[in-house]
FIZA-577215 format. One record per residue (C-alpha): z, y, x. Coordinates in steps of 0.1 Angstrom, whole numbers, plus 5000, padded with zeros to 4 digits. Layout:
ZYX/...
***
This chain:
534337944000/536137613994/535637314016/533737014004/535536684014/534336324013/537136064009/536335714021/538135414006/537935043998/537334853966/541034793957/542135153963/539135333947/540635383912/544035483927/542435733949/540535893920/543835913900/545736083929/543036333935/542736413898/546536463897/546336723925/543936953906/543337233910/542837213948/541337453973/538637203980/535937003961/535536643968/533736313963/534935963968/532835703985/533735333984/532435194016/532234824008/535434674021/538134533999/541134674017/540935034029/543234964058/540634724073/538135004076/537135094112/535135384127/532435144138/532035014103/531835364090/529235464115/527035174104/527435234067/527635604063/524435804069/524036114048/527036344053/525436684058/526736824025/530336774035/532636994057/535136714064/535536334060/539036204051/539635844063/542435604052/545535664074/545335324090/541635334098/541335224135/538935354160/537935674178/537535944151/536436204176/533535984186/532735924149/532836304142/530436364171/528136084158/528136214122/528236584130/531036644106/534836684111/536736364106/540436344098/542836054090/544736094058/548335964052/549035594056/549635564019/547235733995/550035823972/551136063999/547936263997/549536553978/552036604006/549336574032/547436864016/550537084014/551437033977/555036953989/557037084019/554837094049/556036924081/557837184102/557737214139/561037054150/560737154187/563437424184/567237414182/570137644190/572837394199/573037214233/574336854235/576936744260/576736364263/579836224277/579935914300/583535834291/583935544316/582435714346/585235634370/584535264365/580835294371/578835324403/576735634410/573635444403/574935334369/575935684361/572435814369/570835534348/573035624318/572335994323/568535934322/569035744289/571036034274/568436284286/565636084269/567736084237/568136464238/571136554259/571136884277/574336824298/575836514312/579636504309/581636294333/584736174316/587836124338/590135844325/593935884325/595635704355/592235594368/591135714402/587635874404/587135864441/583335914438/583636214414/582236454439/579436224449/578536154412/578336534404/576136594435/573836294426/573336424391/572636774403/570136644428/568436464400/568036784380/570836744355/573336994342/576736854347/580236894332/583536734343/585936644316/589636604326/593036744317/594036724354/593337044372/592736864405/589736674390/588337004377/588537164411/586936864427/584036864402/583637244403/583437244441/580836964439/578637184417/579537104381/578137364357/580937324332/584637214332/586437054302/589137144294/591137444307/594237584292/596037914298/598237774325/595237624344/592937924345/593837954382/591137684387/588537954381/589638124413/588437824433/585137734415/582137904398/581837664369/581937774332/585237674316/585537514282/589037634270/591437474245/594837554232/598237434247/598837204229/595037154223/595037254186/597337554190/595337854180/597738124193/597537974227/593737954225/593438314213/595638424243/593338244267/590138384251/591538744252/592438704288/588938584298/587238844277/589239124294/588238984328/584538944319/584538574325/582038354307/583638074287/583237834258/586037784233/586937454216/589537454187/589337074186/587936864157/590536624144/589936284128/589836234090/593436214075/594736364107/594136724098/590336704098/589936974071/592437194088/590437164120/587237274102/589237584091/590237644127/586537664137/585837894108/588738124117/587738134153/584238244145/585438514121/587838644147/585338634176/581838674161/580038664195/581738404217/580338064225/582037774208/581937394213/582737114189/583536774201/582336544174/583536204187/586836224168/584836194137/581935974147/583935724168/586935704145/585135664112/583435334103/580435494086/576935524097/576835804123/573435944112/574936104081/578136204099/576036384125/573836554099/576836694081/578636814112/575436974125/575237154091/578737304097/577737384133/574637554121/576537774097/579137874123/576637934151/578337684173/576337664206/577437334220/578636984209/580236714229/579336364217/580036004228/578635654224/581635444230/581935244198/579134994190/578335174157/577835504177/575035364199/572535624187/574835924184/573036134209/569636074194/570936144159/572636464170/569336574186/567336534155/570036674133/570236994153/566537044150/566536984112/569437224107/567737494128/564537464108/566437474076/568337784086/565137964097/563337864065/566337964043/566137634024/568337314023/567737064050/565536844028/562036714035/561836784072/562136444087/563236094077/564736004110/568336034098/567635814067/568035464082/568935274050/567035444022/563835654018/562835943996/559935763980/560235393988/557835253962/554435433960/553035203933/554335093900/554034743884/550934833864/549034963895/550034653915/548734423887/545534633887/545134573924/545634193919/542934183892/540334293917/541134043945/538533783950/539733603982/542533363990/544433604013/547933704001/548834063995/552434163992/553734483975/557134613964/558034823934/561134883913/560834553895/560834343927/558434173952/554834093942/552533853960/549033793949/545533653957/542533543937/544533253923/547233473906/550133713909/553733613912/556933823914/560533773922/563533943938/564433633959/561533523982/562633153978/561533173942/558033243953/557632943977/556432693950/553432913942/552232973978/550832623987/551732654024/553732344029/551032204053/550332534071/553332614092/551932924108/550933074075/554332974060/556133144088/554133464085/554733484047/558433404052/558733704076/556733934054/558633834022/561933884040/560934234050/559834294014/563134174000/565134404024/562834694014/563434623977/567134583980/567634904001/564835123986/562635134017/558935164022/557234834027/553834804043/552434454049/552034364086/554234654097/557934654106/560334834084/561335184094/564935254103/564735624114/566135694149/568435394146/565635164159/563135244186/559635214172/556435224193/553935484182/550835324166/547635374186/544935394159/542235434185/542635064194/542534754173/545434524167/545534194185/545833874164/549433784158/550833454171/550733294136/547033384133/546333244167/548132924158/545932884127/542832944148/544032694174/544432424147/540932504134/539532464169/541332144174/539932004141/536432104152/536931934186/538331624169/535231614146/532931644176/534831364194/534631134164/530931214160/530331144197/532230814193/530030714164/526830804183/528030594213/528730304189/525230324175/523730324210/525730024218/
***
């Protein structure tokens, strides 16, 4: 038996909600739409709903606008019906009800991230621990201590021990065998990088070696090392080395492919820094592509760095990319539709409403408050006095009448600037909300159980109103005093 759903909405969105629900037919549920008496659906609260909604016994579930604030569990208990928030944008209802790819659990992955602290010799133990904590929050599984050429690392052993005591897995990265021995004896889990002539290090430590060729990209040398370790039953990880673009990058990808074909079951590492650090392109896309190759070749580990300024989110991007690629591989579909976190500049569906729908919204506005929306044609701002559009916010200023209202002018300037960026790049714009930049920018989770505080511009406007009231009272008191005199 199909569920019977009640969709709550406001005056401006009522027609659009009906259209979206009709476009979804047939559905596995029957429904009704109830306009609850507010103009903007996003301003609806659970307290308001509790006051205005009484008879709900005929429904199995109530669907609220996605930005409805308040305690929905308390509302459900009060009404005796299950209550659920829908998507933030009603045009996303089909996806919410599974008409498109459902959101997949991205908690799983098959590739561990080594995050390298490349300048560790020049940092204190406390600074190393602080950096390690940040990398861990961003998704790193192993903290790699990089040893710099011709730079003493007197506190290497102390650093490894401090990280181990704090619960980290640790690797030491050096081409000097002496550093590897020191790190291994201090408790490092992994050592980067051993070659055939330095395998003697393994007689002194219990760490897992990451092995490379001699020279590093020489595959015959690497095969010799691998065969030796396999014959001795020693666990290892092999790295054929990823080269930069225009310095045999394509050939290096072939090396990884050939290594996997020759040894189907060994553990392999790919160090991605030669591509992310040495290519001036946004690293989110680079990491996604590399993680796709890593997924196809069953590479178990990556080594990544955040040295260059444009690589500041490399660990976090790699973490999301590995989860997306894992889900894609499990589902046997392309890595599309799982998460928008790697799409910092553009979005899949940036403009939910077209120009006709925006004009229809504006026709129903009866108050002086400005609404701002974006579609393919540009930026639209409207209130009861009219609707104006432009692609440059400065062209809208003459229509806004805010020359004498600094706080309101500042607010509209910020919002219109966001709208312009959204229109230029093809991003989703929601009035009063910051633009989304994927994992490139930290964004606090919205707590819909609480209510937003007034912004500073709103407070400034209220302060001016209060001052005007106080001024009127003072003038009135002065007049009364004059009459008494």
